[in-house]
N, C-alpha and C positions, 0 to 999 in steps of 0.2 A: 731812651731818654736819660740824660746825665743825672738828673735829680733822682730818678728811680734807682739807677745804679748805685748812687751814693747812699741812699736810704737803705737799700737792701744790703750793702756792705756793712753798714752799721748794725742792722738787725742780725746778720750772720756773726759778726766779730765782737759786737758790744762796743763799749766806750773806746773811742779813738780820737786822736787829733787829726787835723786836716791832712797832714802829710801821710799819716798811716792809712787814711781812707784812699788817698792817691795810690799808695803802694799796694794796697789790697786789690784795688781795681786792676792795676797793672799785672799783678801776679795771677789774677783770675782770667787774664787774657782780654779784659775789657779796656779798650783804648779810647779814652774820652779826651784826649789831647793834653793840654798843659795843666799844671797844678793850679794856675789862675782860674781856669774853667771849673775845676773841682771846688775851689774856695768859693767862687761865686754861686755855685749850685748849693753848697752847704749853707751859705748865708740866706739864700732864697728859701731853703727848707726850714731854716730857723724862723724866718719871718712868717711863714705859713703855719708854724706850730708843729711841724713834723719832727724836728730835732731840737734839743736843748743843749746849750753850751755852758759848762761849768769849768772855770779856769780855761785851760786849753783843750779840754776833753769834750767831745760831742757825743751825746747819747740819743738814740731814737726814742721817740715818744709814742705812747699808745694813741691810736688815731680814732677810737670810737667817738670821742667828743667832737670830731670834725664832721660827723655825718648825723643827720636827723633820722631817728628810727622811724620806720614806715611799715605798716602792716601790709601783708601780701595783697589783700583786697584793694588797698589804696594804690599800690604799685601797678596792679593789673587793671585798674578801672578804665584807663583810656583804651586799652585793647578790648576789654569786654564791651564797652560802649560802641566801639567801632564794629565789632562782630554783630552785636545786637542790631545796630542800625542797618547793616548790610543784609542781615537775615530778614528783617521786617520789610526792607525794600524789595528783596527777591520774592517774598511771600505776596506782597501787594501786587507785584508785576504778574505773578502767575495766576492770581485770582481777580485780576482787574476786570475780566469780562462779566463778573457777577454784578 
């Protein structure tokens, strides 16, 4: 994904302008096409809050604020509920004759 490649280039290299991001990707062997596509991807990343532009330099932003913290129990709840329901269903089927 072109946005991912641009973001990772900024993380690796630090502050760069759009052309430097383009050159960094080319030098890394990542061919994302034209500079225009790189510029569009960087604008999109800026709108999403992943990068910030000061003057002509672009810097990657920390992304923790983009994700809501979640406890492991909350993340696993749908899976646990599914397993529990299947377990109860199998148990009921096995002892249905009672």
